Backbone as CSV, one residue per row, in Angstrom:
resi,resn,N_x,N_y,N_z,CA_x,CA_y,CA_z,C_x,C_y,C_z
1,MET,40.019,78.851,9.288,40.711,77.603,9.459,39.437,76.705,10.205
2,VAL,39.911,74.631,9.420,38.360,74.357,9.611,39.165,72.973,10.968
3,ARG,38.816,73.330,12.106,40.094,71.866,13.007,39.508,70.888,12.702
4,ARG,40.999,70.006,13.275,40.230,68.271,13.009,39.766,67.577,13.061
5,GLY,38.752,68.282,14.778,37.550,67.932,15.840,35.930,67.889,14.308
6,ASN,36.406,69.719,14.161,35.325,69.013,12.561,35.249,68.553,11.706
7,ALA,36.947,68.341,10.925,36.355,68.208,9.363,35.989,66.465,9.645
8,VAL,36.131,65.726,10.783,36.714,64.710,10.820,34.706,64.660,11.220
9,ARG,34.073,65.160,11.959,32.307,65.092,12.256,31.903,65.706,10.933
10,LEU,32.935,66.236,9.928,31.776,66.727,8.656,31.840,65.722,7.986
11,VAL,33.168,65.066,7.424,32.904,63.279,6.782,31.864,62.902,7.347
12,ILE,31.953,62.882,8.659,31.633,61.242,8.751,30.098,61.895,8.661
13,ALA,29.220,62.997,9.111,27.889,63.503,8.665,27.692,63.057,6.962
14,LEU,28.481,63.522,6.452,28.429,63.597,4.836,28.883,61.824,4.677
15,SER,29.012,61.389,5.073,29.034,59.463,4.538,27.762,59.189,4.888
16,VAL,27.414,59.581,6.115,25.541,59.084,6.192,24.879,59.442,5.705
17,ALA,24.672,61.037,4.732,24.323,61.506,4.114,24.491,60.923,2.541
18,ALA,25.577,60.241,1.688,25.659,59.416,0.815,25.653,58.469,1.620
19,ALA,24.980,57.079,1.901,24.949,55.821,2.096,22.399,56.389,2.590
20,LEU,22.546,56.602,3.048,21.368,57.061,2.972,20.763,57.411,1.747
21,ALA,21.331,58.884,1.141,21.284,58.261,-0.582,20.646,56.980,-1.370
22,ILE,21.595,56.922,-0.523,21.979,55.144,-1.620,20.849,54.861,-1.761
23,PHE,20.631,54.145,-0.173,19.500,53.443,0.331,17.855,53.582,-0.682
24,LEU,18.117,55.068,-0.627,16.799,55.683,-0.918,16.839,55.419,-2.500
25,VAL,17.812,55.645,-3.453,17.557,54.736,-4.191,17.526,53.900,-4.318
26,TYR,17.518,52.736,-4.236,17.864,51.097,-4.404,16.753,50.857,-3.632
27,THR,15.735,51.559,-2.299,13.895,51.162,-2.825,12.808,52.320,-3.177
28,ALA,13.709,53.051,-3.560,13.112,53.548,-4.941,12.575,52.340,-6.243
29,VAL,13.989,51.502,-6.688,14.032,50.701,-7.643,14.247,49.938,-7.562
30,ALA,14.283,49.460,-6.436,14.083,47.776,-6.115,13.708,47.342,-5.213
31,GLY,12.823,47.847,-4.501,12.767,47.089,-2.980,11.084,46.932,-3.648
32,ASN,10.030,47.263,-4.046,8.932,46.936,-4.077,8.709,46.609,-5.317
33,SER,9.367,44.835,-5.420,9.496,44.022,-7.327,7.464,43.125,-6.643
34,THR,6.788,43.805,-6.394,5.560,42.252,-6.248,4.705,43.728,-7.287
35,PRO,4.054,42.856,-8.115,3.002,43.231,-8.825,2.013,43.464,-8.817
36,GLN,1.413,44.665,-9.367,0.051,44.832,-8.794,-0.770,44.247,-9.610
37,LEU,-1.506,43.678,-9.201,-2.473,42.877,-9.983,-4.019,42.442,-10.142
38,ARG,-4.667,42.847,-11.048,-6.047,42.798,-10.519,-6.184,40.666,-11.306
39,PRO,-7.656,39.634,-11.295,-7.425,38.606,-11.550,-7.391,38.290,-12.380
40,SER,-8.597,39.516,-13.380,-8.514,38.595,-14.726,-6.595,39.090,-15.935
41,SER,-5.366,40.049,-14.632,-3.861,39.572,-15.303,-3.450,38.835,-15.163
42,LEU,-3.941,37.913,-14.287,-2.570,37.541,-13.636,-2.408,35.865,-13.852
43,ALA,-2.729,35.860,-15.943,-2.059,34.550,-16.599,-0.656,34.833,-16.638
44,GLY,0.232,33.749,-16.874,1.639,34.413,-17.025,2.845,34.905,-16.158
45,HIS,1.665,35.207,-14.609,2.134,35.814,-13.785,2.352,33.506,-12.479
46,SER,3.581,34.441,-11.924,3.749,33.226,-11.142,4.498,33.613,-10.140
47,GLY,3.986,33.527,-8.807,5.130,33.731,-7.405,4.352,34.693,-6.882
48,THR,5.147,35.703,-5.904,4.645,36.602,-5.213,4.101,37.599,-5.695
49,VAL,2.192,37.826,-5.667,1.428,39.104,-5.768,0.640,40.145,-5.144
50,SER,0.399,40.911,-5.316,-0.711,41.970,-4.644,-1.879,42.053,-6.340
51,VAL,-3.123,42.196,-5.350,-4.337,40.912,-6.185,-5.181,42.288,-5.411
52,THR,-5.984,43.651,-6.113,-6.674,44.008,-6.133,-8.189,43.480,-6.687
53,GLY,-9.382,42.798,-6.095,-10.208,42.484,-6.682,-11.996,42.903,-5.466
54,LYS,-12.412,42.087,-5.414,-14.015,42.210,-5.406,-14.080,40.237,-5.045
55,VAL,-14.271,40.275,-3.990,-14.845,38.997,-2.878,-16.182,38.676,-3.805
56,PHE,-15.338,37.277,-4.477,-16.941,36.778,-5.005,-17.436,35.278,-4.413
57,GLY,-18.149,35.142,-4.703,-18.577,33.575,-4.485,-19.344,33.391,-2.879
58,PRO,-19.318,32.318,-2.330,-19.411,32.256,-0.981,-17.735,32.164,-0.522
59,VAL,-17.941,32.524,0.837,-16.801,32.980,1.511,-17.162,31.315,2.843
60,ARG,-16.006,30.488,2.438,-15.830,29.001,3.131,-14.580,29.282,4.236
61,GLY,-14.678,28.674,5.709,-13.816,27.886,5.354,-13.525,28.696,7.773
62,ASP,-12.090,28.473,7.699,-11.900,29.695,8.726,-10.118,29.844,8.404
63,ALA,-10.245,31.547,8.816,-8.554,31.405,8.399,-7.033,31.252,9.444
64,HIS,-7.258,30.480,10.629,-6.943,30.411,11.454,-6.338,29.030,11.059
65,THR,-7.244,27.597,10.609,-7.484,26.342,11.044,-6.319,26.109,9.521
66,ARG,-6.190,24.746,9.116,-5.353,25.146,8.421,-5.666,24.186,7.019
67,GLY,-7.495,24.144,6.766,-7.701,24.117,5.278,-8.098,26.208,4.973
68,GLY,-7.471,26.963,5.742,-7.693,28.107,5.761,-9.021,29.246,5.251
69,LEU,-9.595,30.367,5.438,-11.218,31.175,4.703,-10.449,31.211,3.186
70,ARG,-11.600,29.889,2.978,-11.610,29.885,1.540,-12.461,30.987,0.308
71,PHE,-12.692,31.673,-0.945,-12.868,33.431,-1.241,-12.746,32.651,-3.142
72,ALA,-13.728,33.457,-4.029,-12.675,34.005,-5.094,-12.643,35.470,-5.389
73,LEU,-11.807,35.626,-6.074,-12.300,37.080,-6.102,-12.464,37.060,-7.890
74,ARG,-13.312,38.156,-8.433,-13.103,38.731,-9.739,-12.309,40.680,-9.653
75,ASP,-12.112,41.050,-10.355,-12.391,42.613,-11.304,-12.957,43.123,-10.262
76,VAL,-12.581,44.540,-9.540,-13.492,44.529,-8.945,-14.883,45.841,-10.029
77,GLY,-14.624,45.849,-11.301,-15.291,46.481,-12.497,-16.244,45.007,-12.534
78,GLY,-16.037,44.831,-11.816,-17.090,43.460,-12.510,-16.678,42.944,-13.673
79,GLY,-17.104,40.986,-14.111,-16.377,40.518,-15.630,-15.414,40.269,-14.908
80,GLY,-14.266,40.072,-16.444,-13.401,39.318,-16.337,-13.035,37.829,-16.015
81,ALA,-12.214,37.282,-15.194,-12.359,35.683,-14.749,-11.500,35.937,-13.204
82,THR,-12.818,34.232,-13.049,-12.262,34.663,-11.289,-10.474,33.884,-10.364
83,VAL,-10.381,33.929,-9.801,-9.461,33.614,-9.102,-9.156,32.309,-7.966
84,PRO,-9.412,31.681,-7.484,-9.710,31.302,-6.810,-8.882,31.568,-5.263
85,LEU,-8.642,31.132,-4.143,-7.783,32.253,-3.073,-7.637,30.907,-2.245
86,VAL,-6.649,30.884,-1.176,-6.984,30.498,0.499,-5.665,30.847,1.005
87,TYR,-6.795,31.849,2.270,-5.569,33.140,3.008,-5.822,32.495,5.050
88,HIS,-4.666,33.100,4.689,-4.519,32.061,6.831,-4.016,33.171,7.420
89,GLY,-4.830,34.133,8.592,-4.098,35.464,8.797,-5.313,35.601,9.654
90,SER,-4.473,36.827,10.432,-6.707,37.748,11.025,-7.327,38.503,10.223
91,VAL,-8.142,37.858,9.721,-9.293,38.670,9.126,-9.827,40.299,9.664
92,PRO,-9.843,40.738,8.281,-10.460,42.174,9.316,-11.968,42.004,9.708
93,ASP,-12.310,43.449,10.644,-13.437,42.852,10.918,-14.405,43.976,9.493
94,LEU,-13.930,44.745,8.392,-15.114,45.083,7.147,-14.989,43.876,6.752
95,PHE,-14.595,42.682,6.289,-14.805,41.870,5.341,-16.074,40.974,5.574
96,ARG,-16.206,40.770,4.118,-17.108,40.162,3.470,-18.026,40.124,1.909
97,GLY,-18.276,38.912,1.627,-19.075,39.838,0.678,-19.024,40.229,-0.138
98,GLY,-18.139,40.299,-2.033,-19.042,42.115,-2.315,-18.495,42.582,-2.227
99,ARG,-16.678,42.265,-0.548,-16.638,44.292,-0.629,-15.017,44.321,-1.646
100,ASP,-15.023,44.679,-2.332,-12.355,45.040,-2.755,-12.294,45.166,-1.587
101,VAL,-11.026,44.135,-0.817,-10.191,43.902,-1.136,-9.347,44.107,-1.764
102,ASN,-7.629,43.801,-0.853,-6.308,43.665,-1.665,-5.601,43.265,-0.895
103,VAL,-5.194,41.966,-1.654,-4.638,40.505,-1.090,-3.268,39.800,-1.313
104,SER,-2.591,39.710,-0.750,-1.067,39.147,-1.021,-0.647,38.382,-1.136
105,GLY,0.429,37.373,-2.089,1.025,35.651,-1.624,1.329,35.073,-2.509
106,LYS,1.572,33.562,-2.950,1.289,33.193,-3.153,0.868,32.737,-4.200
107,TYR,1.043,32.718,-5.969,-0.333,32.501,-7.071,0.711,31.673,-7.683
108,ALA,0.021,30.372,-8.130,0.847,28.882,-8.582,-0.402,27.867,-9.006
109,LEU,-0.318,27.248,-9.966,-1.365,26.291,-10.443,-2.638,26.809,-10.027
110,GLY,-3.024,28.354,-10.480,-3.800,29.003,-10.209,-4.529,29.488,-8.964
111,ARG,-4.150,29.320,-8.445,-4.763,29.219,-7.252,-3.734,30.785,-6.476
112,ILE,-4.167,31.949,-5.424,-3.410,32.405,-4.615,-3.623,31.913,-3.125
113,ASP,-2.555,31.367,-2.293,-2.175,31.143,-1.367,-1.937,33.000,-0.149
114,ALA,-2.964,33.091,0.323,-2.457,34.861,0.028,-2.109,34.179,1.981
115,THR,-1.332,35.667,2.209,-1.077,35.633,3.743,-1.141,37.000,4.135
116,ALA,-1.795,38.210,3.607,-2.635,39.201,3.933,-3.648,39.706,3.468
117,LEU,-4.580,40.603,3.712,-5.442,40.733,3.038,-6.148,41.866,4.145
118,THR,-6.490,43.306,3.483,-6.695,44.361,4.379,-7.984,44.870,3.135
119,THR,-10.115,45.436,3.737,-10.838,45.604,2.789,-10.368,47.241,2.752
120,LYS,-11.529,47.257,1.876,-11.538,49.083,0.840,-12.513,48.883,1.993
121,CYS,-12.994,50.417,2.897,-13.947,50.926,3.660,-14.729,51.744,2.042
122,PRO,-16.063,50.369,2.176,-16.962,52.172,1.191,-16.925,53.676,0.904
123,SER,-17.674,52.846,2.739,-17.618,55.131,2.653,-16.341,55.972,2.928
124,LYS,-15.437,55.258,2.566,-14.424,56.728,2.166,-14.237,57.266,0.124
125,TYR,-14.781,56.206,-0.295,-14.239,56.130,-1.776,-15.975,57.407,-2.277
126,LYS,-16.914,56.773,-1.531,-17.925,57.251,-1.856,-18.512,58.763,-1.828
127,ALA,-18.885,59.910,-3.209,-18.614,60.588,-3.453,-19.718,61.525,-2.443
128,SER,-19.962,62.159,-1.724,-21.044,62.739,-0.508,-21.416,63.769,-1.408
129,LYS,-22.433,63.942,-0.291,-23.860,63.966,-0.985,-24.101,65.718,-0.368
130,SER,-24.455,66.141,-1.849,-25.089,67.501,-1.219,-25.900,68.457,-1.034
131,THR,-25.611,69.204,0.031,-27.141,69.204,0.595,-27.503,71.048,0.528
């Protein structure tokens, strides 16, 4: 026979497990509503976006000033549309022209105002040479 103290603990444990399960389902379904896009697929979108592309054209400005760091992104494979971008925040050490990056921010009026910037390290994506 289950004692009353053990029964209460069991009910509490099951309630916590049910709450965690509901939370996991919610975050899996509705947790990431930011679209993952390329510069050429931005048409028709507005609001918060995450865009992966290649840094294109001159990089100007300073990410820690009012004007921000300014550059454009184009599709990683080349070609396609470019989108101008203004970034405010910490600049990764590996950031430079020609580098593949992912930015997140607000897209409006044909420009991204980015608040997050990450670079992809090319050495991690190159095939290793056979010896």
